[in-house]
Backbone as ProteinMPNN parsed JSONL, in Angstrom:
{"seq_chain_A": "XXXXXXXXXXXXXXXXXXXXXXXXXXXXXXXXXXXXXXXXXXXXXXXXXXXXXXXXXXXXXXXXXXXXXXXXXXXXXXXXXXXXXXXXXXXXXXXXXXXXXXXXXXXXXXXXXXX", "coords_chain_A": {"N_chain_A": [[0.926, -1.001, 0.335], [0.851, 1.753, -1.048], [1.708, 5.249, 0.339], [0.433, 7.723, -0.091], [-2.372, 5.936, -0.528], [-2.58, 5.13, 2.57], [-2.256, 6.982, 3.737], [-4.46, 8.785, 3.924], [-6.7, 6.928, 4.613], [-6.165, 6.249, 6.802], [-6.528, 8.788, 7.344], [-9.898, 9.496, 6.989], [-10.578, 7.691, 8.743], [-9.575, 8.608, 11.362], [-11.544, 10.664, 11.174], [-13.506, 9.762, 11.488], [-13.534, 9.139, 13.512], [-12.162, 6.539, 14.53], [-11.528, 3.005, 14.732], [-9.163, 0.779, 11.742], [-10.511, -1.962, 10.84], [-12.147, -5.043, 9.527], [-15.736, -5.231, 8.77], [-18.986, -6.56, 8.155], [-21.204, -7.913, 5.571], [-24.035, -6.555, 6.904], [-22.823, -4.25, 8.312], [-22.3, -2.378, 6.884], [-24.737, -2.502, 4.875], [-25.607, -1.037, 6.643], [-24.427, 1.626, 6.58], [-23.504, 1.869, 3.991], [-26.518, 2.224, 2.6], [-27.58, 0.798, 0.777], [-28.916, -1.616, -0.267], [-28.122, -5.536, 0.175], [-28.072, -6.253, -3.287], [-28.184, -4.724, -4.283], [-25.59, -3.692, -4.089], [-24.05, -5.654, -5.095], [-24.479, -5.667, -7.542], [-23.012, -3.417, -8.356], [-20.719, -3.553, -7.506], [-19.897, -5.333, -9.396], [-19.66, -4.311, -11.76], [-17.916, -2.368, -11.359], [-18.356, 0.155, -9.355], [-17.736, -0.129, -6.747], [-16.051, -0.962, -4.176], [-14.23, -3.22, -3.612], [-15.316, -6.918, -1.382], [-13.02, -8.674, 1.063], [-13.321, -11.484, 0.483], [-13.849, -14.48, 3.39], [-14.086, -16.721, 4.147], [-15.715, -19.672, 2.924], [-19.345, -18.237, 1.642], [-18.657, -15.368, 3.111], [-18.456, -12.658, 3.681], [-16.047, -9.585, 3.41], [-15.639, -6.056, 4.528], [-12.797, -3.465, 4.807], [-13.224, -1.142, 7.088], [-12.4, 1.257, 5.714], [-11.813, 2.136, 3.614], [-14.426, 1.796, 2.798], [-15.623, 3.659, 4.566], [-14.417, 6.155, 3.146], [-14.838, 5.81, -0.008], [-17.615, 5.936, 0.047], [-17.857, 9.185, 0.778], [-16.758, 9.817, -1.879], [-18.585, 9.929, -3.448], [-20.399, 10.739, -5.725], [-22.945, 13.407, -4.702], [-26.517, 14.11, -4.828], [-27.931, 17.111, -5.733], [-30.238, 19.343, -5.009], [-32.665, 21.057, -7.634], [-34.948, 22.021, -7.967], [-36.27, 23.695, -6.35], [-38.51, 25.479, -5.826], [-40.723, 23.725, -6.643], [-40.835, 21.951, -4.847], [-41.734, 22.436, -3.218], [-44.016, 23.85, -4.486], [-45.638, 21.424, -4.421], [-45.376, 20.034, -1.896], [-47.203, 21.767, -1.03], [-50.11, 21.396, -3.047], [-50.025, 18.818, -1.786], [-50.921, 19.495, 0.913], [-53.503, 20.968, 0.787], [-54.578, 18.032, -0.72], [-55.451, 16.654, 1.471], [-56.239, 18.413, 3.492], [-59.054, 18.481, 1.899], [-59.742, 15.473, 2.043], [-59.523, 15.645, 4.011], [-61.855, 16.907, 5.231], [-63.437, 16.472, 3.894], [-64.196, 13.299, 6.409], [-65.069, 13.877, 8.049], [-67.341, 15.472, 7.171], [-68.748, 13.539, 6.742], [-68.817, 11.819, 8.377], [-70.345, 13.822, 10.56], [-72.811, 13.053, 8.984], [-73.447, 10.601, 9.065], [-73.64, 10.524, 12.256], [-75.752, 12.116, 12.163], [-78.109, 10.595, 10.737], [-78.094, 8.645, 12.483], [-79.571, 9.57, 14.883], [-81.588, 10.413, 13.947]], "CA_chain_A": [[-0.087, -0.033, 0.002], [1.519, 3.581, -1.358], [2.047, 6.435, 1.593], [-0.554, 8.634, 0.195], [-3.177, 6.029, 0.557], [-2.867, 5.069, 4.199], [-2.673, 8.85, 4.966], [-5.768, 8.929, 3.528], [-7.186, 6.079, 5.492], [-5.75, 6.8, 8.182], [-6.908, 10.303, 8.368], [-11.239, 9.298, 7.154], [-11.191, 6.811, 10.103], [-9.688, 9.398, 12.701], [-12.513, 11.709, 11.144], [-15.315, 9.372, 12.09], [-13.998, 8.287, 15.669], [-12.974, 3.927, 14.103], [-10.263, 2.457, 14.2], [-9.337, -0.124, 10.597], [-11.393, -3.201, 10.984], [-13.417, -5.485, 9.032], [-16.642, -5.171, 8.523], [-19.578, -7.424, 6.908], [-22.367, -7.255, 4.996], [-25.524, -6.319, 7.816], [-22.76, -3.024, 8.623], [-21.214, -1.919, 4.544], [-25.225, -2.305, 4.641], [-26.367, 0.434, 7.186], [-23.039, 3.021, 6.311], [-23.991, 2.818, 2.861], [-27.671, 2.968, 2.916], [-27.335, 0.473, 0.213], [-28.537, -3.362, -0.452], [-27.729, -6.238, -0.847], [-28.378, -6.973, -3.928], [-27.939, -3.938, -5.203], [-24.434, -3.455, -3.97], [-23.275, -6.459, -5.826], [-24.881, -4.928, -9.179], [-22.366, -2.075, -8.605], [-19.472, -4.353, -7.874], [-19.642, -6.439, -11.211], [-19.869, -2.952, -12.43], [-16.995, -1.947, -10.342], [-17.947, 0.91, -9.033], [-17.095, -0.145, -5.009], [-14.782, -1.476, -2.92], [-14.036, -5.267, -3.266], [-15.13, -7.561, -0.752], [-12.255, -10.072, 0.768], [-13.143, -13.027, 1.116], [-12.248, -14.108, 4.843], [-13.935, -17.962, 4.016], [-17.295, -19.042, 1.933], [-20.04, -17.023, 1.885], [-18.348, -14.269, 3.933], [-17.212, -11.614, 3.127], [-15.886, -8.525, 4.281], [-14.742, -4.423, 4.221], [-11.77, -2.71, 5.129], [-13.939, -0.466, 6.682], [-11.199, 2.494, 5.692], [-12.436, 0.825, 1.852], [-16.207, 1.687, 2.703], [-16.04, 5.5, 3.985], [-12.891, 7.069, 1.873], [-16.24, 5.403, -0.964], [-18.757, 6.826, 0.805], [-16.698, 10.368, 0.871], [-16.51, 9.892, -3.015], [-19.916, 9.012, -4.522], [-21.726, 12.73, -5.538], [-24.847, 14.11, -3.745], [-27.156, 13.973, -5.452], [-28.351, 18.09, -5.722], [-32.052, 19.382, -5.1], [-32.154, 22.535, -8.422], [-35.702, 22.663, -8.571], [-37.082, 23.554, -4.882], [-40.131, 25.699, -6.081], [-41.272, 22.796, -7.157], [-41.035, 21.079, -4.541], [-42.52, 23.924, -2.526], [-45.775, 23.626, -4.524], [-46.096, 19.784, -4.613], [-45.774, 20.092, -0.672], [-48.909, 23.032, -1.314], [-50.673, 20.83, -3.46], [-50.627, 17.63, -1.013], [-51.375, 19.548, 2.368], [-54.585, 21.21, 0.206], [-55.415, 17.888, -0.726], [-55.627, 16.507, 2.588], [-57.252, 19.511, 3.707], [-60.208, 18.716, 1.645], [-59.43, 14.758, 2.523], [-60.292, 15.662, 6.25], [-63.208, 17.787, 5.009], [-64.753, 15.221, 3.363], [-63.965, 12.396, 6.02], [-65.754, 14.819, 9.104], [-68.744, 15.672, 6.585], [-69.352, 11.612, 6.112], [-68.565, 11.166, 10.506], [-72.041, 13.701, 10.297], [-73.567, 12.807, 8.389], [-73.915, 8.877, 9.696], [-74.826, 10.805, 13.71], [-77.685, 12.198, 12.184], [-78.791, 9.372, 11.256], [-78.49, 7.413, 14.066], [-80.723, 10.82, 16.123], [-83.085, 10.28, 13.459]], "C_chain_A": [[0.56, 1.267, -0.233], [1.448, 4.438, -0.068], [0.654, 7.366, 1.582], [-1.584, 7.58, 0.307], [-3.128, 5.783, 2.314], [-2.562, 6.099, 4.15], [-4.102, 8.833, 4.742], [-6.759, 7.824, 4.675], [-7.317, 6.251, 6.615], [-6.188, 8.302, 8.734], [-8.941, 10.159, 7.717], [-11.432, 8.362, 8.629], [-11.12, 7.379, 11.56], [-10.625, 10.823, 12.708], [-14.316, 11.286, 11.773], [-14.765, 9.323, 13.582], [-13.657, 6.792, 15.419], [-11.756, 4.706, 14.055], [-10.074, 1.495, 12.565], [-10.186, -1.169, 11.137], [-12.199, -3.5, 9.586], [-14.783, -5.263, 9.373], [-17.43, -6.057, 7.802], [-20.557, -6.514, 6.925], [-23.073, -6.231, 5.508], [-24.528, -5.11, 7.864], [-22.686, -2.465, 7.808], [-23.356, -1.597, 4.546], [-25.751, -0.811, 4.783], [-25.357, 1.68, 7.387], [-23.626, 3.045, 4.951], [-25.409, 2.851, 2.247], [-28.671, 1.925, 1.691], [-27.663, -1.293, 0.28], [-27.915, -4.265, -1.08], [-27.376, -6.334, -2.868], [-27.413, -5.449, -5.271], [-26.49, -3.538, -5.213], [-23.861, -4.332, -5.168], [-23.632, -6.679, -7.1], [-23.281, -4.629, -9.059], [-20.884, -2.35, -8.842], [-19.161, -4.72, -8.595], [-18.433, -5.387, -11.887], [-18.712, -2.483, -12.234], [-16.629, -0.678, -10.092], [-18.019, 1.0, -7.063], [-16.353, -0.448, -5.169], [-14.871, -3.05, -3.332], [-14.148, -5.974, -2.255], [-13.57, -8.188, -0.209], [-12.76, -10.666, 2.012], [-12.8, -14.586, 2.68], [-12.85, -16.055, 4.609], [-15.521, -18.15, 2.927], [-18.111, -18.848, 2.318], [-20.014, -15.916, 3.208], [-17.984, -13.795, 2.994], [-17.408, -10.16, 3.64], [-15.007, -6.826, 3.987], [-13.872, -3.952, 4.65], [-12.758, -1.226, 5.57], [-13.437, 1.273, 6.532], [-11.894, 3.086, 4.043], [-14.052, 2.227, 1.961], [-16.586, 3.223, 3.215], [-15.177, 6.189, 3.026], [-14.914, 5.94, 0.568], [-17.467, 5.994, -0.399], [-18.627, 7.861, 0.739], [-17.089, 10.965, -0.71], [-17.829, 9.657, -4.241], [-20.463, 10.905, -4.776], [-22.223, 11.872, -5.574], [-25.13, 14.763, -4.864], [-27.33, 16.295, -5.045], [-29.953, 18.607, -6.21], [-32.103, 20.332, -6.4], [-33.102, 22.855, -8.079], [-37.027, 23.023, -7.292], [-37.897, 23.804, -4.951], [-40.918, 24.659, -5.613], [-41.907, 21.738, -6.343], [-42.178, 21.9, -2.698], [-44.173, 23.714, -2.823], [-46.222, 22.037, -4.792], [-46.007, 19.592, -2.746], [-47.71, 20.815, -0.707], [-49.801, 22.247, -1.7], [-51.277, 19.468, -2.091], [-51.456, 18.357, 0.141], [-53.035, 19.095, 1.563], [-55.724, 19.642, 0.326], [-56.114, 17.252, 0.846], [-56.589, 17.646, 3.799], [-58.606, 19.141, 3.422], [-60.643, 16.676, 1.645], [-60.245, 14.43, 4.368], [-60.936, 16.118, 6.711], [-64.228, 17.096, 5.0], [-64.96, 13.97, 4.967], [-64.888, 12.984, 7.41], [-66.919, 14.932, 8.446], [-69.234, 14.48, 6.803], [-69.756, 11.51, 7.972], [-70.365, 12.322, 10.79], [-72.594, 13.508, 9.718], [-74.396, 11.236, 8.472], [-74.11, 9.624, 11.488], [-75.591, 11.24, 12.982], [-78.509, 11.643, 11.961], [-78.876, 8.606, 11.161], [-79.298, 7.96, 15.222], [-81.216, 9.548, 15.413], [-83.749, 8.995, 13.947]], "O_chain_A": [[0.778, 1.858, 0.825], [0.78, 3.771, 0.723], [-0.03, 7.702, 2.549], [-2.191, 7.843, 1.345], [-3.8, 6.466, 3.087], [-2.636, 6.331, 5.357], [-4.832, 8.888, 5.732], [-7.489, 8.354, 5.512], [-8.308, 6.384, 7.333], [-6.217, 8.807, 9.856], [-9.474, 11.127, 8.26], [-12.389, 8.465, 9.396], [-11.829, 7.122, 12.533], [-10.649, 11.716, 13.556], [-15.372, 11.799, 12.142], [-15.447, 9.446, 14.6], [-14.386, 5.884, 15.819], [-11.238, 5.782, 13.758], [-11.187, 1.518, 12.039], [-10.538, -0.884, 12.282], [-12.703, -2.691, 8.806], [-14.924, -5.07, 10.58], [-16.898, -6.511, 6.788], [-20.873, -5.45, 7.457], [-23.018, -5.118, 4.984], [-25.214, -4.246, 7.318], [-23.357, -1.465, 8.061], [-23.601, -0.437, 4.216], [-26.094, 0.081, 4.007], [-25.517, 2.554, 8.239], [-24.229, 4.062, 4.609], [-25.492, 3.592, 1.267], [-29.891, 2.017, 1.552], [-26.868, -2.104, 0.754], [-27.363, -4.256, -2.18], [-26.258, -6.492, -3.357], [-26.677, -5.325, -6.25], [-26.064, -3.049, -6.259], [-23.274, -3.794, -6.108], [-23.251, -7.644, -7.763], [-22.425, -5.378, -9.53], [-20.092, -1.895, -9.668], [-17.954, -4.619, -8.813], [-17.262, -5.442, -12.261], [-18.309, -2.001, -13.293], [-15.524, -0.164, -10.269], [-18.287, 1.972, -6.357], [-15.725, -0.367, -6.225], [-15.85, -3.782, -3.183], [-13.048, -5.997, -1.702], [-12.768, -8.214, -1.143], [-12.781, -10.626, 3.242], [-11.835, -15.341, 2.803], [-11.952, -16.83, 4.937], [-16.185, -17.265, 2.388], [-18.193, -19.122, 3.515], [-20.912, -15.668, 4.011], [-17.453, -14.114, 1.93], [-18.422, -9.643, 4.108], [-13.975, -6.644, 3.342], [-14.381, -3.876, 5.768], [-13.029, -0.368, 4.729], [-13.964, 2.239, 7.082], [-12.288, 4.182, 3.644], [-14.382, 3.185, 1.262], [-17.443, 3.929, 2.684], [-15.67, 6.794, 2.073], [-15.966, 5.702, 1.161], [-18.14, 6.686, -1.165], [-19.788, 8.17, 0.47], [-17.547, 12.089, -0.918], [-17.863, 9.337, -5.429], [-20.751, 11.849, -4.041], [-22.301, 10.695, -5.926], [-24.528, 15.547, -5.597], [-26.75, 16.699, -4.037], [-30.597, 18.398, -7.239], [-30.928, 20.696, -6.344], [-33.043, 24.009, -7.653], [-38.224, 22.735, -7.308], [-38.737, 23.047, -4.463], [-41.59, 24.594, -4.583], [-42.841, 20.976, -6.597], [-42.89, 21.704, -1.713], [-45.13, 23.53, -2.071], [-47.234, 21.738, -5.426], [-46.851, 18.781, -2.364], [-48.845, 20.395, -0.481], [-50.645, 22.099, -0.816], [-52.41, 19.266, -1.653], [-52.586, 17.931, 0.378], [-53.631, 18.019, 1.525], [-56.828, 19.573, 0.865], [-57.278, 17.503, 1.158], [-57.404, 17.389, 4.685], [-59.448, 19.311, 4.304], [-61.786, 16.413, 1.271], [-60.871, 13.73, 5.164], [-61.133, 16.188, 7.923], [-65.303, 16.991, 5.589], [-66.095, 13.507, 4.854], [-65.574, 12.035, 7.79], [-67.836, 14.45, 9.111], [-70.423, 14.478, 7.12], [-70.806, 11.181, 8.525], [-71.394, 11.742, 11.138], [-73.572, 14.178, 10.049], [-75.512, 10.891, 8.083], [-75.001, 8.985, 12.048], [-76.605, 10.55, 13.088], [-79.603, 11.749, 12.516], [-79.374, 7.807, 10.368], [-79.669, 7.323, 16.208], [-81.305, 8.372, 15.766], [-84.918, 8.751, 13.647]]}, "name": "protein", "num_of_chains": 1, "seq": "XXXXXXXXXXXXXXXXXXXXXXXXXXXXXXXXXXXXXXXXXXXXXXXXXXXXXXXXXXXXXXXXXXXXXXXXXXXXXXXXXXXXXXXXXXXXXXXXXXXXXXXXXXXXXXXXXXX"}
């Protein structure tokens, strides 16, 4: 391992307050938020760090490799914030209409019960 990569790995572990270790599939899923199947597809395409096979059917990853990968993945930026606000307003209006309809139905049932 070259010195630059060693320094990157040490730096990312220090940033996260972690020590180097091998992590399981469960922890890898939790840290990346990517399912096992999607990760497998991405790994076959060369888009993720390769796993180390510790025995048949058991894969592990170096924590530093996963943390470096997480920090290197481009983030999606929300460009159309006004559209999101408009959509939120539409949803709120729909909820008000549904709630008022439910209230009217409840009142209608109460009136029928009284008659």
